C-alpha positions as a Python dict, from the first residue, in 0.01 Angstrom:
ca = {
    (1, 'M'): (0, 0, 0),
    (2, 'A'): (50, -361, 104),
    (3, 'A'): (-326, -419, 131),
    (4, 'N'): (-380, -277, -218),
    (5, 'F'): (-125, -513, -368),
    (6, 'W'): (-252, -831, -203),
    (7, 'T'): (-599, -769, -346),
    (8, 'S'): (-466, -688, -694),
    (9, 'S'): (-454, -904, -1006),
    (10, 'H'): (-75, -862, -1014),
    (11, 'Y'): (-49, -1058, -691),
    (12, 'K'): (-171, -1367, -875),
    (13, 'Q'): (110, -1320, -1130),
    (14, 'L'): (390, -1362, -873),
    (15, 'M'): (606, -1671, -915),
    (16, 'E'): (864, -1858, -712),
    (17, 'Q'): (1226, -1790, -810),
    (18, 'E'): (1264, -2158, -903),
    (19, 'E'): (981, -2119, -1158),
    (20, 'V'): (1132, -1804, -1307),
    (21, 'D'): (1470, -1977, -1347),
    (22, 'V'): (1333, -2267, -1554),
    (23, 'V'): (1505, -2273, -1894),
    (24, 'H'): (1273, -2364, -2181),
    (25, 'P'): (1345, -2709, -2334),
    (26, 'L'): (1420, -2556, -2677),
    (27, 'D'): (1679, -2328, -2519),
    (28, 'K'): (1824, -2617, -2320),
    (29, 'E'): (1879, -2803, -2647),
    (30, 'R'): (2104, -2513, -2753),
    (31, 'G'): (2305, -2550, -2433),
    (32, 'I'): (2156, -2250, -2255),
    (33, 'S'): (2219, -2278, -1880),
    (34, 'V'): (2036, -2093, -1603),
    (35, 'E'): (2329, -1851, -1586),
    (36, 'D'): (2314, -1793, -1963),
    (37, 'F'): (1940, -1736, -1930),
    (38, 'K'): (1987, -1472, -1661),
    (39, 'L'): (2273, -1312, -1851),
    (40, 'I'): (2072, -1271, -2171),
    (41, 'K'): (1779, -1118, -1982),
    (42, 'F'): (2020, -886, -1800),
    (43, 'H'): (2180, -781, -2129),
    (44, 'M'): (1841, -717, -2290),
    (45, 'S'): (1726, -515, -1988),
    (46, 'N'): (2033, -294, -2025),
    (47, 'H'): (1971, -268, -2399),
    (48, 'M'): (1612, -154, -2340),
    (49, 'I'): (1722, 101, -2079),
    (50, 'K'): (1981, 250, -2317),
    (51, 'L'): (1734, 258, -2605),
    (52, 'A'): (1478, 435, -2386),
    (53, 'Q'): (1736, 695, -2282),
    (54, 'H'): (1826, 751, -2648),
    (55, 'I'): (1466, 818, -2754),
    (56, 'K'): (1369, 983, -2423),
    (57, 'V'): (1103, 738, -2305),
    (58, 'R'): (991, 764, -1942),
    (59, 'Q'): (1145, 524, -1688),
    (60, 'R'): (804, 376, -1605),
    (61, 'V'): (763, 269, -1970),
    (62, 'V'): (1101, 96, -1961),
    (63, 'A'): (1016, -76, -1632),
    (64, 'T'): (687, -204, -1776),
    (65, 'A'): (860, -319, -2096),
    (66, 'V'): (1130, -508, -1906),
    (67, 'T'): (863, -671, -1689),
    (68, 'Y'): (678, -786, -2002),
    (69, 'M'): (1001, -925, -2147),
    (70, 'R'): (1077, -1118, -1830),
    (71, 'R'): (722, -1253, -1810),
    (72, 'V'): (742, -1372, -2170),
    (73, 'Y'): (1051, -1581, -2098),
    (74, 'T'): (879, -1763, -1813),
    (75, 'R'): (659, -1912, -2085),
    (76, 'K'): (840, -1897, -2419),
    (77, 'S'): (1183, -1991, -2552),
    (78, 'M'): (1449, -1748, -2666),
    (79, 'V'): (1501, -1960, -2974),
    (80, 'E'): (1144, -1895, -3089),
    (81, 'F'): (1111, -1546, -2940),
    (82, 'E'): (1427, -1365, -3052),
    (83, 'P'): (1535, -1143, -2758),
    (84, 'R'): (1612, -822, -2949),
    (85, 'L'): (1282, -827, -3135),
    (86, 'V'): (1094, -917, -2816),
    (87, 'A'): (1260, -618, -2647),
    (88, 'L'): (1135, -381, -2915),
    (89, 'A'): (785, -531, -2915),
    (90, 'C'): (770, -498, -2536),
    (91, 'M'): (884, -136, -2557),
    (92, 'Y'): (609, -62, -2806),
    (93, 'L'): (347, -246, -2602),
    (94, 'A'): (455, -73, -2281),
    (95, 'S'): (448, 265, -2456),
    (96, 'K'): (82, 207, -2539),
    (97, 'A'): (-2, 60, -2198),
    (98, 'E'): (159, 360, -2026),
    (99, 'E'): (10, 605, -2276),
    (100, 'S'): (339, 712, -2425),
    (101, 'I'): (298, 611, -2788),
    (102, 'R'): (603, 788, -2922),
    (103, 'F'): (815, 475, -2931),
    (104, 'I'): (745, 330, -3278),
    (105, 'P'): (781, 647, -3486),
    (106, 'T'): (1082, 759, -3286),
    (107, 'Y'): (1250, 421, -3327),
    (108, 'I'): (1165, 368, -3692),
    (109, 'F'): (1289, 710, -3801),
    (110, 'A'): (1589, 721, -3574),
    (111, 'D'): (1934, 664, -3717),
    (112, 'P'): (1949, 298, -3823),
    (113, 'D'): (2171, 61, -3629),
    (114, 'E'): (2289, -286, -3717),
    (115, 'Y'): (1991, -454, -3552),
    (116, 'K'): (1715, -238, -3698),
    (117, 'Y'): (1385, -414, -3762),
    (118, 'E'): (1099, -320, -3991),
    (119, 'L'): (774, -197, -3843),
    (120, 'K'): (597, -514, -3956),
    (121, 'D'): (850, -724, -3761),
    (122, 'I'): (781, -532, -3440),
    (123, 'L'): (404, -543, -3486),
    (124, 'G'): (414, -916, -3563),
    (125, 'M'): (613, -987, -3248),
    (126, 'E'): (383, -758, -3050),
    (127, 'M'): (93, -995, -3120),
    (128, 'K'): (301, -1294, -3016),
    (129, 'V'): (406, -1118, -2695),
    (130, 'L'): (43, -1031, -2619),
    (131, 'E'): (-55, -1396, -2660),
    (132, 'A'): (239, -1508, -2444),
    (133, 'L'): (123, -1267, -2172),
    (134, 'N'): (-235, -1396, -2205),
    (135, 'Y'): (-326, -1034, -2282),
    (136, 'Y'): (-253, -940, -1920),
    (137, 'L'): (-70, -605, -1920),
    (138, 'V'): (-112, -485, -1560),
    (139, 'V'): (213, -418, -1376),
    (140, 'F'): (245, -282, -1022),
    (141, 'H'): (580, -106, -988),
    (142, 'P'): (771, -12, -669),
    (143, 'Y'): (776, 357, -769),
    (144, 'R'): (446, 467, -619),
    (145, 'S'): (512, 285, -292),
    (146, 'L'): (863, 428, -283),
    (147, 'S'): (739, 787, -313),
    (148, 'E'): (484, 733, -37),
    (149, 'F'): (733, 554, 190),
    (150, 'L'): (998, 825, 153),
    (151, 'Q'): (740, 1091, 228),
    (152, 'D'): (602, 899, 525),
    (153, 'A'): (951, 844, 668),
    (154, 'A'): (1020, 1216, 627),
    (155, 'I'): (1355, 1141, 465),
    (156, 'N'): (1484, 1476, 344),
    (157, 'D'): (1831, 1347, 260),
    (158, 'V'): (1863, 1418, -114),
    (159, 'N'): (2161, 1183, -149),
    (160, 'M'): (1976, 892, 16),
    (161, 'N'): (1666, 955, -195),
    (162, 'Q'): (1870, 953, -516),
    (163, 'I'): (2048, 634, -416),
    (164, 'T'): (1714, 469, -334),
    (165, 'W'): (1560, 558, -671),
    (166, 'G'): (1874, 435, -848),
    (167, 'I'): (1858, 100, -669),
    (168, 'V'): (1490, 58, -761),
    (169, 'N'): (1576, 118, -1128),
    (170, 'D'): (1854, -142, -1103),
    (171, 'T'): (1612, -406, -972),
    (172, 'Y'): (1469, -432, -1326),
    (173, 'K'): (1800, -588, -1431),
    (174, 'M'): (1691, -882, -1213),
    (175, 'D'): (1374, -1092, -1187),
    (176, 'L'): (1261, -936, -856),
    (177, 'I'): (944, -783, -1007),
    (178, 'L'): (824, -1134, -1101),
    (179, 'V'): (886, -1279, -755),
    (180, 'H'): (830, -1016, -488),
    (181, 'P'): (556, -764, -406),
    (182, 'P'): (661, -423, -546),
    (183, 'Y'): (607, -239, -216),
    (184, 'R'): (846, -483, -47),
    (185, 'I'): (1106, -424, -320),
    (186, 'A'): (1073, -51, -245),
    (187, 'L'): (1131, -116, 127),
    (188, 'A'): (1440, -326, 50),
    (189, 'C'): (1584, -43, -159),
    (190, 'I'): (1517, 208, 120),
    (191, 'Y'): (1683, -30, 366),
    (192, 'I'): (1998, -62, 152),
    (193, 'A'): (2018, 314, 99),
    (194, 'S'): (1970, 385, 470),
    (195, 'V'): (2255, 150, 562),
    (196, 'H'): (2477, 294, 287),
    (197, 'T'): (2417, 653, 403),
    (198, 'E'): (2424, 555, 772),
    (199, 'K'): (2077, 697, 829),
    (200, 'D'): (1898, 528, 1119),
    (201, 'I'): (1530, 475, 1030),
    (202, 'T'): (1487, 158, 1239),
    (203, 'A'): (1195, 306, 1434),
    (204, 'W'): (1012, 389, 1111),
    (205, 'F'): (1056, 34, 981),
    (206, 'E'): (924, -106, 1309),
    (207, 'D'): (612, 110, 1284),
    (208, 'L'): (532, -47, 947),
    (209, 'H'): (477, -388, 1111),
    (210, 'E'): (628, -550, 800),
    (211, 'D'): (830, -872, 819),
    (212, 'M'): (1181, -726, 804),
    (213, 'N'): (1334, -1068, 740),
    (214, 'L'): (1154, -1074, 404),
    (215, 'V'): (1267, -719, 330),
    (216, 'K'): (1628, -797, 423),
    (217, 'N'): (1623, -1112, 209),
    (218, 'I'): (1532, -901, -94),
    (219, 'A'): (1803, -654, 2),
    (220, 'M'): (2055, -940, 6),
    (221, 'E'): (1943, -1049, -342),
    (222, 'I'): (2004, -696, -468),
    (223, 'L'): (2347, -675, -302),
    (224, 'D'): (2439, -1017, -443),
    (225, 'F'): (2343, -888, -787),
    (226, 'Y'): (2573, -587, -747),
    (227, 'E'): (2855, -819, -641),
    (228, 'N'): (2802, -1055, -935),
    (229, 'Y'): (2755, -765, -1178),
    (230, 'R'): (3128, -699, -1157),
    (231, 'S'): (3205, -1041, -1306),
    (232, 'I'): (2986, -994, -1615),
    (233, 'T'): (3208, -958, -1919),
    (234, 'E'): (3143, -905, -2287),
    (235, 'E'): (3289, -1251, -2346),
    (236, 'K'): (3028, -1411, -2120),
    (237, 'V'): (2748, -1223, -2295),
    (238, 'N'): (2882, -1323, -2639),
    (239, 'S'): (2909, -1684, -2527),
    (240, 'A'): (2547, -1694, -2409),
    (241, 'F'): (2414, -1536, -2728),
    (242, 'S'): (2628, -1760, -2947),
    (243, 'K'): (2435, -2061, -2816),
    (244, 'L'): (2122, -1904, -2963),
    (245, 'A'): (2320, -1844, -3282),
    (246, 'L'): (2270, -1472, -3227),
    (247, 'K'): (2498, -1174, -3188),
    (248, 'P'): (2430, -961, -2875),
}
């Protein structure tokens, strides 16, 4: 799994956290801070997850869409690329990339909400998103590695497995997929779940010959996110969006 990733094209897409956290000059002019930047991306990730649940799109499609959205904002400003429209364009693009092309008709003919866009708006932004991504749509997710790891470790604890999958899904509310190898994200989620459920799989981890310091560092990032998640309020979200002159 590790060998496959390091020879993949996705490997070349990985960035340092400092690069991912750079706020575009146009957004800076509006007073957007790094915290605002992260908050808006977090809010949009949640929005995309809820939309996907509403129209019954597979989790992998959502994960790909969120990854596209996060990649876009390492290159483009939120002022020019309006987050809600980018979210929809990324959902549509991911639906096609993951061969689940039900998104557009389902969305367009669903009950309208206050932020409904026309089909032409979504298609227009889709082209802009494609250009921003340099037409590179490959995404390696932690899911495949996670399934193989859980099977290899012979973890038959249903509760631990469910917790692990839930943590992996939550990592898309962060920028981890842009910074870390997906298989290592999967290991970090297994590590957190094993500690939480008090399941000792130390010997299995040792047999992997993986740098556990790197795995534990990712685990700490995830736990820090959970801790900070509690302090996110609607007021903070509204404040961040107001700087873009947008309603969340």
